[in-house]
C-alpha positions as CSV (number, residue, x, y, z in Angstrom):
1,M,164.7,136.1,61.9
2,E,162.0,138.7,62.3
3,Y,159.0,138.0,64.6
4,I,155.5,139.6,64.8
5,T,152.6,139.3,67.2
6,L,149.6,137.4,65.9
7,G,146.5,139.6,65.6
8,R,145.5,141.1,68.9
9,S,147.1,138.2,70.9
10,Q,150.3,138.1,72.8
11,R,151.6,135.2,70.7
12,E,154.8,135.9,68.8
13,V,155.5,134.0,65.5
14,S,158.3,134.1,62.9
15,R,157.7,136.3,59.9
16,I,158.9,133.5,57.7
17,G,156.8,130.3,58.0
18,L,157.3,126.9,56.5
19,G,154.4,125.5,54.5
20,G,153.7,121.8,54.2
21,M,152.3,121.5,50.7
22,A,155.4,119.9,49.3
23,F,155.4,117.4,52.1
24,G,152.2,116.0,50.5
25,N,154.0,115.4,47.2
26,L,152.1,118.1,45.5
27,Y,155.2,119.4,43.8
28,G,156.5,116.0,42.9
29,P,157.8,113.2,45.2
30,M,159.5,114.2,48.5
31,E,161.0,111.5,50.7
32,K,160.2,111.3,54.3
33,I,163.8,111.9,55.4
34,N,163.9,115.2,53.4
35,V,160.7,116.4,55.2
36,L,162.2,115.6,58.6
37,R,165.5,117.3,57.8
38,T,163.8,120.4,56.3
39,V,161.6,120.9,59.3
40,H,164.5,120.5,61.7
41,Q,166.6,122.9,59.6
42,A,163.7,125.4,59.8
43,I,163.6,125.2,63.6
44,D,167.4,125.7,63.8
45,L,167.0,128.8,61.7
46,G,164.5,130.4,64.0
47,I,161.3,129.5,62.1
48,T,158.4,129.0,64.6
49,Y,155.4,129.1,62.2
50,F,154.4,125.8,60.5
51,D,151.4,125.6,58.2
52,S,149.7,122.5,56.8
53,S,146.3,121.1,55.7
54,P,144.6,117.7,55.5
55,S,144.4,118.3,51.7
56,Y,148.2,118.1,51.3
57,G,148.6,114.5,50.2
58,E,145.4,113.4,52.0
59,G,146.9,113.9,55.4
60,R,150.5,112.9,54.6
61,A,151.8,116.4,55.2
62,E,150.2,116.6,58.6
63,E,151.5,113.2,59.6
64,L,155.1,114.0,58.6
65,L,155.0,117.4,60.2
66,G,153.7,115.9,63.4
67,E,156.5,113.4,63.4
68,A,159.2,116.0,62.5
69,L,158.1,118.5,65.2
70,G,158.2,115.8,67.9
71,A,159.8,117.2,71.0
72,H,159.8,120.8,69.6
73,L,156.1,121.4,70.2
74,D,156.7,124.0,72.9
75,R,158.9,126.0,70.5
76,V,156.6,126.2,67.5
77,F,153.3,127.6,66.3
78,V,151.3,125.1,64.2
79,A,148.4,126.0,61.8
80,S,146.1,123.9,59.7
81,K,142.7,124.2,58.1
82,T,139.3,122.5,57.9
83,W,139.0,120.3,54.9
84,A,136.8,117.4,53.8
85,D,137.8,113.8,54.5
86,N,137.7,113.2,50.8
87,P,138.8,116.4,48.9
88,A,137.7,114.7,45.6
89,Q,134.1,115.3,46.7
90,P,133.4,119.1,46.3
91,D,130.1,119.0,48.2
92,A,131.9,117.6,51.2
93,L,134.0,120.8,51.4
94,R,130.9,122.8,52.1
95,T,130.0,121.3,55.5
96,Y,131.0,123.7,58.3
97,D,128.5,122.6,60.9
98,R,129.6,121.8,64.4
99,D,130.1,118.0,64.0
100,A,131.9,118.2,60.7
101,I,134.4,120.8,61.9
102,E,135.2,118.9,65.1
103,R,135.5,115.6,63.3
104,R,138.0,117.1,60.8
105,L,139.9,118.8,63.6
106,D,140.2,115.6,65.5
107,G,141.7,114.0,62.4
108,T,144.2,116.8,62.1
109,L,145.2,116.6,65.8
110,R,145.7,112.8,65.5
111,R,147.9,113.2,62.5
112,L,149.9,116.1,64.1
113,R,150.2,114.1,67.4
114,R,148.8,117.0,69.4
115,D,146.0,117.6,71.8
116,W,145.4,121.1,70.5
117,I,146.5,123.3,67.5
118,D,147.5,126.9,67.6
119,L,145.6,128.3,64.5
120,Y,142.7,126.5,62.9
121,S,141.3,128.2,59.7
122,L,138.1,127.9,57.7
123,Y,139.0,127.1,54.1
124,G,136.5,128.7,51.8
125,H,132.9,129.7,52.2
126,D,130.0,127.3,53.0
127,P,126.8,128.7,51.6
128,Y,124.7,126.0,53.3
129,T,125.6,126.5,56.9
130,P,124.9,129.9,58.5
131,M,128.1,131.6,59.6
132,S,126.7,132.1,63.0
133,I,126.6,128.3,63.5
134,T,130.1,127.9,62.0
135,M,131.7,130.5,64.2
136,E,129.9,129.2,67.3
137,A,131.4,125.8,66.6
138,M,134.9,127.3,66.2
139,Q,134.6,129.3,69.5
140,E,133.4,126.1,71.3
141,L,136.5,124.4,70.1
142,R,138.5,127.2,71.4
143,D,136.7,127.0,74.8
144,K,137.6,123.3,74.9
145,E,141.2,124.4,74.3
146,K,141.4,122.3,71.1
147,I,142.4,125.4,69.2
148,K,144.0,128.6,70.4
149,Y,143.2,131.0,67.5
150,I,140.7,131.2,64.7
151,G,141.5,132.0,61.1
152,T,140.1,132.0,57.6
153,C,141.3,131.6,54.0
154,E,138.4,133.8,52.7
155,T,139.1,136.2,49.9
156,E,135.7,138.0,49.7
157,P,135.4,141.1,51.9
158,G,131.7,140.5,52.2
159,H,132.2,137.0,53.6
160,L,134.9,138.3,55.9
161,R,132.5,140.9,57.3
162,S,129.9,138.2,57.8
163,T,132.4,136.1,59.7
164,V,133.6,138.7,62.1
165,R,130.1,139.6,62.9
166,Y,129.8,136.4,64.8
167,G,133.2,136.1,66.4
168,K,136.8,137.3,66.4
169,L,139.3,136.2,63.7
170,D,143.0,136.3,64.4
171,A,144.3,135.8,60.9
172,V,143.5,135.5,57.3
173,E,145.5,133.4,54.9
174,N,145.6,133.5,51.1
175,T,147.8,133.7,48.0
176,Y,149.8,136.9,47.5
177,N,152.9,137.5,45.3
178,I,154.3,139.7,42.6
179,F,152.0,138.1,40.0
180,N,148.8,137.7,42.2
181,R,147.6,140.8,43.9
182,S,143.9,140.3,44.3
183,L,144.1,140.7,48.1
184,E,144.9,144.4,47.6
185,H,141.3,145.1,46.5
186,G,139.6,144.2,49.8
187,V,141.2,141.6,52.0
188,I,144.3,143.7,53.0
189,P,142.4,146.8,54.0
190,F,139.9,144.7,55.9
191,A,142.7,142.8,57.7
192,R,144.4,146.0,58.7
193,A,141.2,147.6,59.9
194,T,140.3,144.6,62.1
195,R,143.8,143.9,63.2
196,M,144.0,140.4,61.7
197,T,147.4,139.1,60.8
198,L,147.8,138.5,57.0
199,L,149.3,135.1,56.3
200,V,150.7,135.0,52.7
201,G,150.9,131.8,50.8
202,E,152.6,131.0,47.4
203,P,155.1,133.9,47.7
204,F,157.1,132.4,44.8
205,C,154.0,131.7,42.6
206,C,154.5,127.9,42.8
207,G,158.2,128.2,41.9
208,L,157.9,130.7,39.0
209,L,159.4,133.5,41.1
210,H,162.4,131.5,42.1
211,G,163.5,132.1,38.5
212,H,164.8,128.6,37.9
213,L,162.0,127.5,35.5
214,R,162.5,127.7,31.7
215,R,160.2,127.9,28.7
216,H,160.5,124.1,28.2
217,S,160.6,122.9,31.8
218,S,158.6,119.8,32.6
219,F,157.0,118.7,35.8
220,D,156.8,115.3,37.5
221,E,153.7,113.2,37.3
222,G,151.5,114.2,40.3
223,D,152.9,117.7,40.4
224,K,149.9,120.0,40.8
225,R,151.3,122.5,38.4
226,I,150.4,120.2,35.5
227,L,146.8,121.2,35.9
228,D,147.5,124.9,36.5
229,R,147.0,127.2,33.5
230,R,149.9,129.4,34.7
231,F,152.2,126.5,33.7
232,R,150.7,125.5,30.4
233,G,151.0,126.9,26.8
234,D,151.3,130.5,25.9
235,R,150.5,131.7,29.4
236,Y,153.4,129.8,30.8
237,R,155.8,131.0,28.2
238,T,154.7,134.6,28.9
239,N,155.2,134.1,32.6
240,V,158.7,132.8,32.1
241,E,159.6,135.7,29.9
242,V,158.4,138.2,32.5
243,V,160.3,136.3,35.2
244,N,163.4,136.4,33.0
245,R,163.1,140.2,32.9
246,L,162.6,140.3,36.6
247,R,165.7,138.2,37.1
248,T,167.8,140.5,34.9
249,F,166.6,143.5,37.0
250,A,167.3,141.6,40.3
251,E,170.9,140.8,39.1
252,Q,171.4,144.4,38.2
253,E,170.4,145.3,41.8
254,G,172.6,142.7,43.3
255,M,169.7,140.4,44.3
256,T,168.6,136.9,43.6
257,M,165.0,136.3,42.5
258,T,164.2,134.8,45.9
259,Q,165.4,138.0,47.5
260,L,163.4,140.1,45.1
261,S,160.2,138.1,45.6
262,L,160.5,138.1,49.4
263,G,161.7,141.7,49.6
264,W,158.7,142.8,47.6
265,L,156.4,141.1,50.1
266,L,158.1,141.9,53.4
267,Q,158.4,145.6,52.4
268,N,154.6,145.7,52.7
269,P,153.6,146.4,56.4
270,A,150.3,144.7,55.8
271,V,152.1,141.3,55.3
272,G,152.5,139.4,58.6
273,V,153.8,135.9,57.9
274,V,155.1,134.7,54.5
275,I,154.6,131.0,54.3
276,C,157.3,129.5,52.1
277,G,157.6,125.9,50.8
278,A,160.8,123.9,50.7
279,K,161.8,120.5,49.6
280,S,165.2,120.4,51.2
281,P,167.2,122.0,54.1
282,K,169.2,123.9,51.4
283,Q,166.0,125.5,50.1
284,I,164.8,126.7,53.5
285,R,168.3,128.0,54.3
286,E,168.3,130.0,51.0
287,T,164.8,131.4,51.8
288,V,165.7,132.5,55.3
289,A,169.0,134.1,54.0
290,A,167.0,136.0,51.4
291,S,164.4,137.2,53.9
292,S,166.5,140.2,55.0
293,A,166.2,141.8,51.6
294,R,164.0,144.9,51.2
295,L,163.1,146.9,48.1
296,S,163.3,150.7,47.8
297,P,160.3,152.6,46.4
298,D,162.1,152.9,43.0
299,Q,162.7,149.2,42.9
300,M,159.1,148.4,43.8
301,A,158.0,150.7,40.9
302,T,160.4,149.0,38.5
303,V,158.9,145.6,39.4
304,D,155.4,146.9,38.7
305,Q,156.6,148.2,35.4
306,I,158.2,144.9,34.4
307,V,155.2,142.9,35.4
308,G,152.8,145.3,33.6
309,N,149.5,143.6,32.8
310,V,150.7,140.1,33.5
311,L,148.8,140.1,36.8
312,Y,146.5,137.3,37.6
313,E,143.9,137.6,40.3
314,Q,143.1,133.9,40.1
315,P,145.8,131.2,40.2
316,A,144.3,128.9,37.6
């Protein structure tokens, strides 16, 4: 397992992280016992970075992660995000004043069974609360030792510049993979210039880049991909065709699709932590085993050629 230092801190984290979206049943049902076993397997494999959010199953993912980590709290780095108490109310997501942030944080800490959290990130941009007030609230929580580091999931460089004007950010998290490269236009250069750690989510494009899905694959009721345009109609069929070509190339190079997808990301020095989902101990074992793969410049160029113009800056 590779490890990096978070931002300008002295805190070391694993370069492969375990994300908790599946724990909230967002990719179909996942039994509690499988969550516990997957988290424990991740720890045994050297993963120290664990990422969650109150929005994953309305708090279920945080609750199960807190139970699974149990006595391992001194060995791990736990991250979560601000989110409304009721994600079904969009207006509630845009309240980043002092009281709202601390109330949400307290809920997260209760579910995680912790007195403090390592990384707490702002999710999205609040146009109604001045960033100076939001960052002041985040820094007060750090002064209270409720959080150790401050992050954001912002994708607009202008908003990032506004945020760092009022306080230090240690990390920025967002989607980045072979299909989705919008971060290259502004976020990645800004993160490197300000020495923020880039945390990458959806490295396998919600399962597409594992290479197991077929043109006529179906998804369980409740699976968030049902509402995602990447997994419907002609767009989905085109995506599967491109993945099939990528899989053929990977096999020619002696790699699996998981190795190709991770190798493409980890080859980029701007990428700090790759947050991977898993629904079983077997899946996280396969991910960690694949994380040693790296692509040569020629292989990177071939991937770009295969993908061509099937690049989507927005996931839906």
